[in-house]
C-alpha positions in Angstrom: 0.0 0.0 0.0 1.7 3.2 -1.2 0.8 6.6 0.2 0.1 8.5 -3.0 -1.4 11.7 -1.7 -2.4 13.3 1.7 -4.6 16.2 2.5 -5.5 18.3 5.5 -8.7 20.2 6.0 -9.6 22.7 8.7 -13.3 22.8 9.3 -15.5 24.5 11.9 -17.3 22.1 14.3 -20.2 23.0 16.6 -19.8 22.4 20.3 -22.6 21.4 22.7 -24.5 24.6 23.7 -22.9 26.2 26.8 -20.3 23.5 27.1 -18.0 24.2 30.0 -15.5 22.2 32.0 -12.9 22.9 34.6 -10.6 23.8 31.6 -12.9 26.6 30.4 -15.9 27.4 28.3 -16.0 26.3 24.6 -16.9 28.7 21.8 -20.0 27.8 19.8 -17.8 26.6 17.0 -14.2 25.3 17.2 -11.7 24.5 14.4 -11.0 20.8 13.8 -8.5 19.2 11.4 -9.5 16.3 9.2 -6.8 14.2 7.5 -7.1 12.0 4.4 -4.5 9.6 2.9 -5.0 7.9 -0.4 -3.8 5.0 -2.5 -5.4 4.9 -5.9 -9.1 5.5 -5.5 -9.2 4.4 -1.8 -9.1 7.2 0.8 -8.6 6.8 4.5 -9.7 9.4 7.1 -8.7 10.5 10.5 -9.4 13.5 12.8 -7.0 15.6 14.9 -8.8 16.0 18.3 -6.7 18.9 19.5 -8.7 21.9 20.5 -8.1 25.6 19.7 -5.9 26.1 22.8 -3.4 23.8 24.6 -5.7 23.5 27.7 -6.2 19.7 27.5 -2.7 18.8 26.3 0.3 20.6 24.9 -1.2 20.4 21.4 -3.7 22.7 19.7 -5.0 23.2 16.2 -2.3 25.6 15.2 0.6 23.4 16.4 -1.0 20.2 15.0 -1.4 21.8 11.5 2.2 23.0 11.5 3.5 19.6 12.7 1.5 17.7 10.1 2.4 20.1 7.2 6.1 20.3 7.9 7.2 17.2 9.7 4.6 14.3 9.8 3.2 14.1 6.3 6.0 15.0 3.8 8.2 11.9 4.7 5.2 9.6 4.3 4.4 10.5 0.7 5.4 7.7 -1.6 6.0 5.3 1.3 5.1 1.6 0.9 3.4 0.3 4.1 2.6 -3.4 4.5 0.2 -2.7 7.3 -0.6 0.2 9.8 1.7 -1.3 12.5 4.7 -0.8 10.2 4.2 3.0 10.4 5.8 3.1 13.8 8.9 1.4 12.6 9.8 4.3 10.2 12.7 6.3 11.5 11.0 9.5 10.2 8.0 8.7 12.4 9.9 7.8 15.5 12.0 10.9 15.4 8.8 13.1 15.9 8.4 13.2 19.6 5.1 14.2 21.2 2.5 15.6 18.8 0.4 12.5 19.6 -2.9 14.0 18.4 -1.5 15.0 15.1 0.2 11.7 14.5 -2.9 9.8 15.7 -5.0 11.3 13.0 -2.6 10.2 10.3 -2.3 6.7 11.8 -6.1 6.3 12.1 -6.4 7.4 8.4 -3.8 4.8 7.4 -5.7 2.1 9.4 -8.9 3.2 7.5 -7.0 3.1 4.1 -5.5 -0.3 4.8 -8.9 -1.8 5.7 -10.4 -0.4 2.5 -7.6 -1.6 0.3 -7.7 -5.1 1.8 -11.4 -5.4 2.6 -10.7 -5.7 6.3 -12.8 -4.4 9.2 -10.5 -2.3 11.4 -12.4 -3.3 14.6 -12.0 -7.0 13.7 -8.3 -6.6 12.8 -7.8 -5.0 16.3 -9.5 -8.0 17.9 -12.9 -6.6 18.4 -15.8 -9.0 19.3 -18.6 -6.8 20.6 -21.4 -6.4 18.1 -22.8 -3.4 20.1 -21.3 -1.3 22.8 -22.9 0.6 25.8 -23.0 4.4 25.5 -22.8 7.0 28.3 -23.0 10.8 28.1 -21.0 13.7 29.5 -22.7 16.8 31.0 -20.7 20.1 31.4 -20.7 22.4 34.3 -24.0 24.2 35.1 -24.2 26.8 37.8 -28.0 26.2 38.2 -28.7 22.8 39.8 -32.3 22.7 38.5 -31.0 23.1 34.9 -28.5 20.3 35.5 -31.2 18.0 36.8 -33.5 18.7 33.9 -30.7 18.0 31.4 -29.8 14.7 33.2 -33.5 13.7 33.2 -33.6 14.1 29.4 -30.4 12.1 28.9 -31.7 9.3 31.2 -35.0 9.1 29.3 -33.0 9.0 26.0 -31.5 5.8 27.2 -27.9 6.6 28.0 -26.3 3.9 30.2 -24.1 6.2 32.3 -24.2 9.9 33.3 -20.9 11.8 33.8 -21.0 15.2 35.4 -18.1 17.6 35.1 -16.9 19.1 38.4 -14.4 21.8 39.4 -13.2 23.4 42.7 -16.2 25.1 44.3 -18.6 23.2 42.2 -18.6 19.6 43.2 -20.3 18.4 46.4 -23.6 20.3 46.2 -24.5 19.5 42.5 -23.5 15.9 42.7 -25.3 15.3 45.9 -28.4 16.8 44.3 -28.0 14.6 41.3 -27.7 11.5 43.4 -30.8 12.4 45.5 -32.9 12.9 42.4 -31.5 9.9 40.5 -30.6 7.2 43.1 -30.4 4.4 40.6 -28.4 5.8 37.7 -24.8 4.9 37.0 -23.2 8.2 37.9 -19.6 9.4 37.5 -17.7 12.7 37.9 -14.8 14.2 36.0 -12.5 16.9 37.4 -10.2 17.3 34.4 -7.2 17.5 36.7 -8.4 20.7 38.4 -8.1 19.6 42.0 -5.0 19.2 44.3 -3.9 17.0 47.2 -5.4 19.6 49.5 -8.9 18.4 48.2 -8.7 14.8 49.5 -11.5 15.5 52.0 -13.8 16.6 49.2 -13.3 13.3 47.4 -13.9 11.4 50.6 -17.3 13.2 50.7 -18.0 12.2 47.1 -17.0 8.7 48.0 -20.3 8.4 49.9 -22.5 9.1 46.9 -22.2 5.7 45.2 -20.3 6.9 42.2 -19.1 4.4 39.5 -15.8 6.3 39.2 -14.0 9.6 39.8 -12.2 10.7 36.6 -8.9 12.6 36.6 -9.3 14.4 39.9 -5.7 15.6 40.1 -3.3 17.1 37.6 -2.2 14.7 34.9 1.4 14.2 36.1 0.6 13.6 39.7 0.4 9.8 39.6 1.7 9.5 43.2 -1.1 11.8 44.4 -3.7 9.7 42.5 -2.3 6.6 44.2 -2.5 8.2 47.6 -6.1 9.3 47.0 -7.1 5.9 45.6 -6.0 4.2 48.8 -8.4 6.5 50.7 -11.5 5.8 48.5 -13.8 2.9 47.8 -14.8 4.6 44.5 -12.5 3.8 41.6 -10.3 6.5 40.2 -10.3 6.7 36.4 -7.3 8.2 34.7 -7.7 10.2 31.5 -5.1 13.0 30.9 -2.5 11.1 32.9 -2.3 8.2 30.3 -0.6 9.2 27.1 1.1 5.8 26.3 1.2 2.2 27.4 4.3 3.0 29.4 2.4 5.6 31.4 -0.4 3.1 31.9 2.0 0.5 33.2 3.5 3.1 35.6 0.1 4.1 36.9 -0.9 0.5 37.4 2.4 -0.2 39.3 1.7 2.7 41.6 -2.0 1.9 42.1 -3.0 5.3 40.8 -6.4 4.2 39.6 -8.6 1.2 38.8 -10.1 2.4 35.5 -8.5 4.0 32.4 -10.3 6.2 29.8 -8.7 5.5 26.5 -8.7 8.3 23.9 -7.0 7.4 20.6 -5.8 11.0 20.0 -4.4 11.3 23.5 -2.2 8.2 23.2 -1.1 8.7 19.6 -3.2 6.2 17.6 -5.0 2.9 17.4 -1.9 0.8 17.8 -0.8 2.5 21.0 -4.4 2.5 22.3 -4.4 -1.3 21.8 -1.2 -1.6 23.8 -2.7 0.5 26.6 -5.8 -1.7 26.6 -3.8 -4.9 26.8 -1.7 -3.5 29.7 -4.8 -2.6 31.6 -6.6 -5.8 30.9 -3.6 -7.8 32.1 -3.8 -6.0 35.4 -7.6 -6.1 35.8 -8.0 -2.4 35.2 -11.3 -1.3 33.7 -11.5 0.3 30.3 -13.7 2.6 28.2 -13.4 5.0 25.3 -13.7 8.7 26.0 -14.7 11.5 23.7 -13.1 14.8 22.5 -16.1 16.5 20.9 -15.3 14.7 17.6 -17.1 14.7 14.3 -18.3 11.2 13.2 -14.9 10.6 11.7 -13.3 10.5 15.1 -16.3 8.8 16.7 -16.1 5.9 14.2 -12.5 5.3 15.1 -13.4 5.1 18.8 -16.3 2.8 18.0 -14.0 0.4 16.3 -11.7 0.4 19.3 -14.6 0.0 21.8 -15.5 -3.4 20.2 -12.5 -5.0 21.9 -13.5 -7.5 24.5 -11.5 -5.8 27.4 -13.7 -2.7 27.1 -16.6 -3.1 29.5 -17.7 0.4 30.7 -20.1 2.7 28.9 -18.3 4.9 26.3 -18.5 8.6 25.4 -19.4 8.1 21.7 -22.4 10.3 21.0 -25.0 9.1 18.5 -26.1 11.2 15.6 -28.6 13.9 16.6 -27.2 14.3 20.1 -24.7 17.1 20.2 -24.9 18.8 16.7 -21.6 17.5 15.2 -23.2 15.1 12.8 -21.9 16.4 9.5 -19.0 15.2 7.3 -19.5 11.4 7.7 -22.0 8.5 8.1 -23.7 6.1 8.3 -25.9 7.5 11.0 -24.9 6.3 14.5 -28.2 5.4 16.1 -28.5 4.4 19.7 -30.9 1.6 20.6 -31.5 0.7 24.2 -28.4 2.7 25.2 -26.2 0.7 22.7 -24.4 1.6 19.4 -24.0 -1.2 16.8 -20.4 -2.0 15.8 -19.3 -0.5 12.4 -19.6 -2.7 9.4 -17.8 -2.6 6.1 -14.1 -2.2 5.3 -11.8 0.2 7.1 -13.5 2.2 9.8 -16.9 1.7 8.1 -17.2 5.4 7.2 -19.0 7.1 4.4 -17.3 10.6 4.2 -19.2 13.5 2.7 -16.3 15.0 0.8 -18.4 17.7 -0.8 -19.5 19.0 2.6 -15.9 19.1 3.9 -14.8 21.0 0.8 -17.7 23.4 1.1 -17.0 24.2 4.8 -13.2 24.1 4.9 -11.3 27.2 6.1 -8.1 26.0 4.7 -6.6 22.9 3.0 -3.1 21.5 2.5 -2.4 18.8 -0.2 0.7 16.7 -1.0 0.6 14.6 -4.1 3.7 13.0 -5.6 6.0 16.0 -6.3 3.4 18.7 -5.6 2.4 20.4 -2.4 -0.4 22.9 -2.3 -1.7 25.1 0.5 -5.1 26.5 -0.3 -6.8 29.1 1.9 -10.5 28.7 2.3 -13.1 31.5 1.7 -12.6 33.0 5.1 -8.8 33.3 4.7 -8.5 34.1 1.0 -7.2 37.6 1.8 -4.2 36.2 3.5 -2.7 34.9 0.3 -4.5 37.4 -2.0 -6.9 34.7 -3.1 -4.0 32.8 -4.8 -2.8 29.2 -4.2 0.5 29.0 -2.5 2.8 26.4 -4.1 6.0 25.8 -2.0 8.9 23.8 -3.5 8.2 20.2 -2.3 11.9 19.3 -2.7 13.2 22.3 -0.6 14.4 21.5 2.9 12.0 22.2 5.7 12.4 25.7 7.2 15.1 25.7 9.8 13.3 28.3 11.9 11.0 25.6 13.1 13.9 24.0 14.9 15.9 27.0 15.9 14.1 27.9 19.2 14.5 24.3 20.4 18.2 24.1 19.3 18.9 27.5 21.1 17.3 26.2 24.3 20.0 23.5 24.6 23.0 25.5 23.6 
């Protein structure tokens, strides 16, 4: 399978109305990068889940676009790949440290392309066995408890198997206690997005009395020792999200006893292959698993749905069905929830049907590499930046040294 052309698209994606977490409030629309890789007439797709700012991780849309355009994609053009796993063996790939969300989008697109070229279902190739998976839902911060309860009531009636409420310092005990009193039987979890510190252990001991299924990422991502100390104080399982960016991090967290559940996000760990290694490490240690969400379009959701079919994933997943949060464009088939379950994808690759015309119509900018040509095309909203003309850099010219100069200077 030869990578004959690659393309990037920046498109606007709607966020859930009033969506706010401990990391901040989302704009009504945020930019999202879609990636396509092609061999002949077959096209594979992936999605960069980085947000507009580096609040969740060190990556953001701007840094991911630069990394993809300058470092990740050019060395892949014309490469022969026997399978997606061989991508990680390329020296040009291993030399790019970090940038996991950018690299994950390309790796997922290559998985999709490989499946299409060989008539293989990606979920089955990963080892998936579930024909349908349970679905939960995440609810952002709401200052008004009555509004929060009304929203949860609608989600429960819609059939979601698990309700997750975001929390932050000063907004944790009262709303969650109210939710538990009004909904004594639901599977309820909370997510702090790393906003609490070791000084807040007493708060989590109070939450421990509310029969929660898990407490997700209470402390900052790198404080695995603090998470281990907190887990020893609680009956409720701690779930790690931002803390786990690789299988090695998962193994370290397991060895420390930092949590009993892991939320696996393909973009956060760098791709499907690394997500599979994370899952295997957790399963071997008896650690629970589920797939988290990053406000993805259906392209990203289909990748997560393929991963969620693996037998070691047992908890309800954050993979919204179509019609739930307003990010339904760009790809199908429609994800329809029945009795709180989503059916596993069918068909080769990720099982996607991408609406290329909609992507082209809504794009803000595009970058294309094809054989010996590279083209960066501004979308309608950015046409003035290049005078409405296409920019055609020399594809054989070395990458701009300025991209490495700040890093080099820092070590001199």
